[in-house]
N, C-alpha and C positions, 0 to 999 in steps of 0.2 A: 582696765582692760577696755572695757567700752562705757562710753559717756551717753548717756539716756538725756534728752531735754524734752519736756511736756509744757503745755500750758491749757490751763482750766479756769474760765473767769477772770482774765486778765492776769493772773498770777502765773509765775513761771517757776519751773522747777529744772535743777541742774543736777543730776545725782550719776555716780560712777558704779559699775558693776565689777565683781561681785560685793555684795555685802548682805549683813544677816538680813533674813527675811522681815523679822519685826522691824529693822531699820527701815527697810524699802516702803514698808506699809504705812510706817510714821511720814517717808517724804511723801507718799502719795498724798496722806489727809494733811499736809504743811499746804497743800493747794486746793483743797476741800473735794479730793478728788476719796470716793468712800468703797471703790469697786477694790476688790482684791487683786493682787499682781497676776492671778493665774485667770482674770477675768478681761485682762487688758490685752488684746492682741496687736500683733504688728503690722498691721495693715497700712497702707500707704494714706489712705483717707482717715486717718485715727480720729476721732472727734477731739481729740488734746492733741493734736499736732504733734504726735510723738517722731522723733527724729534719733536715729544712733550713728554714733561716729567713733572713731579710736585713732588713737598715735601710735597703735602699736600693730606690727604686721600680722599679728595674729589674730589682733580684734577686727582688724578689717578684713581678713580672709572668712571669719565667723559671719560678720555682718552681710556679706557676698552670697553666704550659703542659707540666709534663713530665708523662710515662706511667711506669707502672711496669714496662715494658719497657727502659726508661733505664738507663744504668750509671754510676757514679761517674767514671770516666774519661772519658766521652765528655761530662759536666757538666763535668769540669775544664776541658777542652779547649774546649768552649763559653764557658766564663766569660773563658777567656784571649783568646778571638777578640773578646769585648765589650767586653773591658776598656780596649781603647785605641778609635780613632777619634771620629766625632761624640759629641755630648752624650747624657748617657743619658736625656734627658727624650725625645729625639727616638726613638731606639733603642727605648723604651718603648711610644711612641705606634705603631710600626710592629708590635710583636709584639701591642699590644692592638687594633689595629684589622684583625689577620689572623687566619686561619682554623687557623693553625699549630698541630700538636700534637705533642709530642715533639721530641727534640733534633736529628733531621734536619732537620722541618722548620724550627726555629728557626734552624738554620744556613744554610739555604736562603735563608730571608728577608735576608740580610746578606750572600749574594754568594756562599758558600762551601758546597759539596755534600760530604757524606762519601761519598769512591767505594766504590762498591759492587761493579765488576767494569771495572777499566780495561780488560779486552779485548774488551767490546761497546759498540758504538756507543750512546752517550745521548745524547738530546734532550729539551727543556724544551717540552711542547706542552699544550693545555687539551684533555683528552678529555671529549667529551659522552657521557653514561650512554646506552645503547642508543639511538642513533641513528635516526631512520627513514629518512635519507638524510643523504648527503655532498654539499652541492651549495655551493662556495665563491662567492662574490661578488667581482664583477672590481672590483679596486681600483687605483686610482691615485695613488700619491705624489706630492701637489703640494709639500710642504717637508718636508725632514729637520732635525731638532733636536736636536743632540747636548746630553744635560744631566748632571749629575754623579749619582752613584750612589744619594744619601741622596735625592735628587728623584724617581729612578728609582723606587726603594723604596716612596715616599709614593706615587705612582701605582699602584704593582702593588698594595699594600695596601686604597688608598681610591680606586678609581678614578671612582667616584661622585660625590667632594668638588671643589667647583671647583677649577679649576689655572689658574695664573698664564700658563702655556706656552698651554695650551689655547685660554685667553680671548685672547691677544695673535693668535693665527691662526685665530679662529673664519672667516673668509673663505676660509681655503684648504679648508674641510671642507663637502662638500654632494654631493647626490645627483643626477645627471645623469639624468631620465627619458629622453631621446632614445637612449642607447645603452645604457641599465641599468648604470650606472657610479656606484660610490663613489669620492668624491674626498675622499683623506686624509691626515692628517698621521703622520709616523712619528718618535717619539721614541726616541732612540739612547744605553744608558747609556754614557757614555765609559768606565766603569771595565772591564765586561763584553762589552761591544759589542753585548748582545742589544737588543730593541727592542720597542715597545707601537705597535701601527699604530689611529689613532684616528680614527673619524667622529663628531663632535660633535653633527651635526645641530642646529647654531646655539647649543648650550648650552655652558655655563663647564666641563663634566666630559666625560667618555668615556663618552658615551651606547653606542656600540658601540666595541669594542676587541680588538685580539687581539695574544696575544704572539707576537712574532716572534725565533726563537733565530737568532744570528748575522745578526744585522740589517744591519751594519756590514760584514761581510764581502760579502753579498750585493749590498749596495746598491753597494761599491766596484767588484765584479764589472760591477755594469751600466754604472757610469760609463766603465769600462775599455771595454766593447763598445760603446760608444755615443758614442765621441766623435768631434768632428772638428778639425783643425787649424787656429791661427788664428796669425799673425805679426805682430808688430811689428819694424821695422826700426830701426838707428840708427849714427850713424857711429862708426867705431873711430878710437882712437888708437894708433897703432904706433912704438916708438920702439927703436933699438938700444939694450941695456944695457952703453952705454961712456959716456964722459965727453966727447965728442965736444960742439961747442957745437950744431952742426947735425945732430941724429942721428936726426931722424924719418924713418919710411918712407912713402913715400907709397901712396894707398890701391891704385893699378894696380901697384906693386913688391909691396905687403903681399899681394898675391893668389898671390904666388908660395909663401908660408909657409902656405898653406891648410891642408895636411895636417897641419903641425907643429901648427899651434893648435887644431884638432879632435882630436889626439891629446891636448894638454896639457888641454883641456875635459872629454874622459872621463876622464881621470887625477885631475882636481880634484874631480870631483863626489864626496859623503861618500856612505857607506854608506845613512845613513837617507834619501837623497835618489832612492834607486834608482827608486821608484815613481812620485813626485809631483816630484821636483826641486824647485827654489824654492819651490814650494807646501808642502811640509814643512814650514817655518818661517812660514807664514802664522798669525797667533794670534787673527784672528776667526773662532773654529771655528763653523760654522753659520750663515753669512751668506751671501747670494746667491755669491757672488765665491767662498767655499770649496767651496759645493755644487756650482756650475755649471765652475769651473776643476779639472780633473784635475790637469794639470801643466804645470810651466812652465819652460824651460830656455836657458840661453845657449848660442848657436852662431854660426857664422859659414858666410858664404855670398858667392860673387863673383857679383856683378850688374854688366852691362856692363863685364867685366873689371875690376872695381874689387870691394876687400875691403870688405863694410858687415859689423856686427854684427845680428845676428838672435836675437831671443826667440821661440822654438817653444811655442805654448800648446797645449794638448788642454782642448776645451769642450764640455759637454753644454748644447744647447739655446742660448738667446741672453743676452747680457748685457743688462742693462738699462742707459740713458746712465748714469746711476748708478754702477752695478756696475761699467761699464767704465772710467770715470774712478777709481775706488778699485783696481780692478786695475793701471791705469796707474800710478797713485801709488805702489802698492805695488813694481812691477820698477822704478822709477824709484829708489826707497829701496834697493833689493837692489843694482843697479847703483852707485850712489852711493857706498854705505856698508858693503853686505854684501858679498854674494859678490863681487861686481863689482872693489870694492875689494881684496878680499882676492887676486884673480885676477890685479890687476894688478901686484902683487907679488912673484910668480913667474915668474922668466927661463925663456924656452922655447927650448929648443935648436935652432939651424937651422944650415946647413951653414957660415955665415959667420959670426955672430956670434949671441949671444942676443939674444931681443927680449922688451919688456913690452909687453903689450895692454892697453888701458884700453878699458871699454864705455860709459863716461862722460866727461865732461870738463864744465868749467865754461864752455865758449865759448858764444855766442848762439845758435850754428846747431846745438846738441846737441839732439835730441829723438826721443821714439818715435814711429813713422809707422805706421801701420796698414797692412796689405798691400795692401787694396785702394786706398790712397792715396797710395801710394809709386810712382814715377817712375824713380827711380833717383839721383834728385838731392836734396841736403837743403839746408835755406835757409842763404843766404850770411849772415854777420852783419852785421846794420846798423854802415854806417858812422858814427862821429861827427861830428856838425856843431860847427864851432868857431863859436862866437857870440859875436862882440865888439862891446861898446857905442862 
């Protein structure tokens, strides 16, 4: 990526970065330099006649942003960081569109800071020079959109350029004169969790913007604090784990196993599901369901002395009709082919015999019913009509 040439006591060295630190030290030693790479700065009047060049556009962009305070070891580390990952043209564009000066700034552009003092609290913030006052606007986040790190950095370094995500969500950003409120879009870096708050004022770019450190954590905390419970009910199929021809457990008898099943469900939950339950596996990240449904878990309940299945969800705000259908389809899939299928294969110990519990079955009367529509009864299967000619 970057070729380094040096001279010492009439000996010449030509080596290319990045390389293993030990190899770089050996290269320096080969021409009699006993200093470590971090002791060799990139000053123009270097006693070693140090020169840098590159045949790649990325290498050239890096060289143009270096300062005399930078050192050879930090340059090698930077080259190692940028050697992998997304394409060189993209990384070059990020550098050229930025105001970065020096290796510290360049590393920060790509999501890696050089730690200065790990014992001190560090936060990323935009500091205004000699501000006459500090008076923040009231901003309401109308929508959050997770974006990949590369797109986040593009926005960071060129906020005034047209952006497809901002364009798609122009209607979410506006100023409300009645209560002096800015309604904004929050874009969250999927890699770092930091965010950018945007009010585009009807434009396709970030006309107003603010960097928000730890945006994902702050937004998740808000959701946990503002959820309300929402429930679906579904019929359960409980059978004894034995080979008898008739081993079904009727709902009124299954109620006796309430505690056993509750304990089994708690043991069944994966560590990753601690916060969001089944929503951890939801893959349409950033849509309305992912944004509004904080968590969803399988549970059981005794309703009118019969055991029924329950999906307990924690929801922020209200789901639209389309979002409700999407959420319902997702839960049905989880019960039929995902977590529900896995759970039904795990015997649950009871005082008499082990039991197996299914939250889904192929019977016609199986369905998820909203709590406000459930009266304790599930639809009976439609009887087949024998039509003879």
